[in-house]
N, C-alpha and C positions, 0 to 999 in steps of 0.2 A: 491205792486202788488204780486198778487198770481199766480205764473206760473203753468200751467198744470202739468208741471213735478213732482210737489210737492204733487199732488192729485192722489190717487189710489183708485178706487172702489173695495171694498172687497166683493162685490156681485153684482148681477145684478137684484135686486128687484125693483118693481115700489113704487113709493111714495105712503104712505097710508093715509087715512081720519083719522088722529089721531090730538089730539089737539096742540102737541109741536114738535119743533125741538129740538133734544138734542145733546149737545157737551159732549161726555165722556173725561174729561180732566184727563190725568193720567201723562204723561212725561213732559208736558209743563205747568207747575204750575204759570202761569202768565197771566196777561191780556194785557200787552204791547208787541208789536211786536210778536204777536202769530198769524201766520197763519191759524192755524186750528179754533181758535176762530173767526177770521174775515170771513173765509169761512163759518162758522156756521151761522153767523149773516147775510150773504148774502143770504144763503138758507132759513133762517127764514123769511127774507123780501121778497123773491121771492114767498114762500108760504104764505104770511100773516099770520105767526104764530108767537106766542112768544118762545122765546129761553130759554132753562134751561140748565145749566152747572152741570155736575154730576162728583162727584169725589168718587171713590170707596176706603175706608181706610181698607185695610187688615192688621191684626196684625201678619200675619205670613210670610211676605216677606222674602225670604231667607237671612240670616245673618244680618238682620236689627234688631236694638236694640233701647233703648228709647233716645240715643243721636241723632239717625237719625231722629226719629219720633217728637221729639221736634223741630228740624230744619224744619221739613216738615210742621208741624202745625203752626208754625209762619208765614211761607210763605201763607199757606192757609187761615190764618186769614185776610191778607192783600188782597188776591183774593177775598174774600167775599165782602169787603168794596168796593174794586174797581169796581167789577161787578154790585153792587147795583147802583153805580153812574151812570151806563149805562142801567140801568132798567133791569138788568139780574139777576135771582135768581140763588144761588148756593145750590145745594142739595149735602151733603156730608153724605155716608152711610157707617156704619161700616160692611163691607161685602167683599168677594172677588171681585175685581173689574169688572171682566167678568161676574159673577153672577148678580151683581146689574145692570149691564148694559143690560143684557139679560132681567131681570125683568122690567126695565124702557121702554124697547123698546115697551111695550104694549100701551105706550103713545105716541110713536114717528111716526110722519110722515116721518122723515128723521134723521139720525144719522150721526155724524162727531166724529171722534178719531183721537188724534195726534199719531204720530209714535214712537215706542220704538224699540231698537235694541237688548236688551237681549233676551234669550231664553223665560223667562217667559213672557215678555211683548209681544213677538210675539204669544205665546201660547194663551194669553189671547184674543187677537184680532181675531186669527183664530178660537178659540172655539165658538165665537157668529157671526161670518160672515154668515153662512149658516142658524143659528137657528132663526135670527130675521127676521121679515116680511118686514121691511123697508129696503130702501138703505142705506148702511153705507159706508161713505168715509173717508179713512184715509189721513191726511194731514201732510207732513213732515216740521217740522218748529225749530228742536233743532240744525240743522246744516246749513251752508250757501248753500253749494252745495249739493243737494240731493244724497244719497248714490249710486243709480244706474244711476245717470246722470254722476257722477264722474268717475265711472269705472263699469264694467260688471264682475268683477273678484276680488279675493283677491290679493292685490298689495304686492309685495317684500319688498318694503321700501318707506319712504317719498320721495326718488328721483324718484321713478316711478310714485307716485300718484301726486306729485307737479306740473308738467307740465299740466296735466289733470284738476286739480283744477284751476290753475291760468288762464287758456284758458277760463274757464266758470265764473269766478268771476265778471267781468263786466255785464254778464247778470243776476246774481242772486243777486248782491248787490245793489238792489233797495229798496228806502223807502216803508214802508208799512202803507199806510193811515187807520186811525180807521174809522170803520162803524157805524152809528146810528142805532139802533134797533128800528123799526116802531111799533112793539107791545110788551109792557111791560109785563114781567113775574112776577114782584114783586107783591106779595099779592095774587097770583092766587092760588086757592086750587089744592094740589098735594097730591096724595093718598099714599104717601111714607114719612116715618118720616126722619128727617135730623138731624146730630149731631150739637149741639150748640158749636161751638169752641170758643167762647168768652173767656171762662174759659179753657185754655189749660191744666193747671194741672189736672183738673177734667176729660178731655178726656184722658188723659196720665194714669189716674188710671183705665180707663176702658179698656185699651189695654192690651192684654196678651202677653207681649213682654219681651225680657231679661232685666232686671233691674239692671244688675251687673255693666253696663258701665254708668258712670256719665254723664249726658247731659251737654254741653257746655253752661255757663251762661253768658259769655261776648262776644259770637259770636252769632249773631241771624239771622234767616232766614227771606227772605222776598225780594221782588224786591226793595224796597226803601233802605234797607241795602245794597244791591248789587250794586245799582246806587251811592251810598255815596262812596263805596269802590272804584268803578270805577273813580269817580271824583277825589278822594284823589290820586290814582295811577296815573293818568294823570298829576296832578299837581306836585306832590312830588317825584314820582318813576320812571316814564316813561323816563325823561331825562337820568337817570343813569342806566336804566335797563340793557343794554348790558354789562355795565363794572361791576355791582355789584350784579345781580340776582344770581350768583352761589355762593356768600359768606355766608356761613352757620350762622354766627354770626349777619349778618344784616337782614333787612326784605324789600327786593324789589320785592317781588312777587305781583300779583295783589290781591290775595286772592279770586279770583272770582271762582275757580273750584267747591266748594260745591254748589254755586248757578246756575252754568251751569249743574251740575249733576242733581238738581231737577227741572230744567227747569224754575228757578225763574228769570233768565234774558237770553235775547236773544243773540247769538253770532253775529248775524246781526246787533243788535242795537250797540253792543260794537264796531264792525268794522265801522260802519258809523259814531259813536261818534269820531272816530280817523281820520276821511277822510281828514280833513283841518289841521291836526297837522303834522309839518315838523320837524321829528325827525328821526335820523338814526335808533335808538332803535325800532322805531314802526315796522319796518320790521320784527325785529326779535320776537317781541310780537305777531304779526299776523301770523307769521309762526306757533307758538305753538297753537294759537287760532284756526286757520283754518286747515293747512295742517296736523299738528301733531294730532290735536284733530279728524279731520274727518279721518285720517288714522286708528285710533282706532276703529271708526264706521265701517269702511271697514272690519277691522279684526273680529270684533264680528259678523257682518252680514254674512260674506262669509264663515267663519270657525266655524263650528258646535261644535268644539272642544276647543274653545276660552278659557275656564277655566280649561283646562287639559294641563299637560306636553305635550302630543302629538300634540298640536298645534305648538310647535317649529319646525322650519324647520329642514330638515333631517341632513344637516350638523352639527347642533348645538347638536341634540341628538346623532349623531355618535361621536363627539368629546367628549361629556361629558360621554359617555358609555366607550370610550377607557381609561377614567381615573377614573373609578369606584374603583379600587384598590389602587390608590395613598392614602399615608398616611395622615389623617387628624390630625393636631396638636391639634386642638380643636374641640370637638363635643358638641353640646347643644340641650337639648330636646325643644319642643315647650313650656312647661311650664317655662323652664328656659329663654327662648328668652322673653317670655311675661313678665316675672318678672324682666328683664334688668340684668340677673346674668351672664353676659358674662366679659371676661377679657378686652374687649375693651371699654373704656369710651366714645369715640365718638358714638359707635353704640348704647351703653345704653342711651346716651343722646338723640338720634334721636328716640328711641322707647319711651322714657319718653315724649319727645315733642308730638308724635302722641297721647299718652295716655291721657294726660293732655289738649291738645288743639284741638284735632280732625283733626289737619293737620301736615304735616311734611315738612320741608324745601326739595325743588325739588332735589338738588343736594344730600342731605343727604339720600333722599329716594333711589336713585340709590346705593349709598354705602352700605345702610342698607340691600338691597335686595342681593347685591353681597356677603355679608358677610354671609349671611344665607346659600347661595350656598356653601361657603367655609366650613361652620361649620356643614353640615349636612351629613348623611351617604350616602344618594343618592340625585341625583339632583331632582328626582320626589318628594322626601319628602320636599326638600327646597322649591320647586315650590308651593306646596300645604300650607306649613307653611306661607310663604310670602304673598300669597293671602288672607289666613285666618286672619292673624294679621291685614294686611292693610284693609280689608273688615270690620273687627270688630271695629276698632277705628277711622278710617278716615271718615270724614262727606262727602268725595267725593268717599268712597270706593264703590264696587259694580257696578262700571261704567265702560263703554268701555276704558276710559283712564287708570283705574285701572288694567284691564286685560291686555291691551296692555302694560302698564308701567312695570308690573311684567315680562311678557314674553320678553320684550326688555332686560332686566337684563339677560335673559338666551339665548339671541342670535336672538330673534325676531327683524325683521326689522332692522337687524345689519349685519355686515360681519364678516368674521374670521380675527382674531388677531394673534400676536405671541403666540406660543403654550407654556402653563405652566402647572404645576402640578394642578391637580383637576379641573381647569377651562378649560383645552385643549385649544381650540382657541376662547373661549368665551372672551370678552372684560373683562380686569382685573382692580380693584381698590383696593388701600391700604391706611392705615392710614398715611404712608410716604407721599403719593400723596397729602393727605389733608393739611398735615403739610407744604409741599412746597407752596401750593397755597393759603392757608388761615390762617387767625388767629383763630386756632381752640380752644385756650384757651378762647377767647372771647365767642366762641359757648357754652364752657361747663359752664361758669360763668352766661351766660344768661338762661341756663336750670336749674342751681342750684337755681337762683332767682326765676324761674318759679315753681319749686317744693316747695318753701317755701311760695309762695303767696297763 
C-alpha cells in the first residue's frame, strides 16, 4: 500500500499530452518494495502510457570515488534486468541528474521521483520542480515512517523520536504489492542515448572520478546480494546479535548498510521479513534499522548544518570549547591518520579495515572517531577529518547515518557525561575499555590477515 503521506507534489502542473510517464530513479535503486516505482506504474496505467525509468549518472557527486561507483553500477545492472522483466525500459544517462530529468521532461506526461535527504539531493529535485511542464510527484520509500509524519522538527535524541516512530509503525509497515504495467516501454524509440552498463569496467573508464581508491572486488552491489546477506544474517547471526554484535574480532553485523545507502534494499522489506521471527535480538536490530536510522534522516532533513561542526548541540560545543587549551599527548595530521601512522594499533587496524573493505566494525567506528577528537588540535578539525575519511573509504559514507554517526561521537543525540580533559563532558572511550570488553588481539590478527590477502 502506498500511503498518501509518502507522496508530495513538487508542483501544481497539469498532466501533459506527452508519450511517457517517467520515473526519475535516484535514491531508491531497486525494483522491489519501491513505492516510487509502484506509484509511477499506477500513474502510467491510469494515463494509458508506457513508463520509462531514468537514472542520472553524474561523475562529480561530492566525495564519491570509483569504490562507490562500482557498487552503484553493479546494482543498476540488476535493476535494468529486473525492469525489463516487467516490460519497463531503463534509461541511464551520463549527466547531472536534475539536468537529465529536465531534458527528459519534454517527453513526460507525468514524472515521479524518489526522495533524498541530503542537501544535494534536495537541490536536484527543487531545481526542476518549477521548470518542468508536467506534474512531478516525490514519493518517500527509503524509510519506513515518512520523515515529516514522524516529526515536524529536529529531534533531540532517539528517546524523543522512538515513541513517535513506534506509534506509527503499524500503519506504515504494510506489504507493498507489485503492479503490472499495462503498456510496455521495451523497444520503443526514445530520443536520448543510454549508457550500456553490461560492461561495468568500460563505464568506469568513462567516469571522471577519483581513481586512487581501490574498488571492493569481493563485496558486490545489487538487491540480490543484499537479500543473500539478509538471509545469512537471519540464519547465522541474528540469534547471537545482541551478545556478539559489539565484538570487533567477530562479524555479527548484517552488512546491509551499503545496500540501504544506495537504496538497493528496502528497510520495509527487511522489517517485514523479520515479522514472524521470535528472537529477543530482533528488537535490538530493528531499533537500529528503524529508530536510529530514521533519527539520522530527521537530523539531515531538519538541520541545514548536518555536515558541519555547528550542527552539534550547544552544550557539546561549549564543553569542547572549554577544553581547547588542554594538553594533547598525541597530535596527528589528516595524512598521518589516513596512512594509519598513529601509536594506537587498534585505531590503525580500524582505519585499515575501512580502507581495505569499505566498511568498519560498528563499535570500532565509534572508538575511531573518539580518538580523532582526542588527537586533533581542535574539535572542528577532528569533526571534518572524521567525516572526510569515513566518506572517502566507506561504502556507506556520504549517508545520513554517516553524518549522524560522526556527530554522535561529538555529542549529538547524546547526553553530558563525566568531565574529562580534551573531551569535556563528551562520552569518552579508550583502549583500556576495549581490552576489558573484547578480545582485541583477535581483532588485530584478523586485520593482519586481511592486509596480507
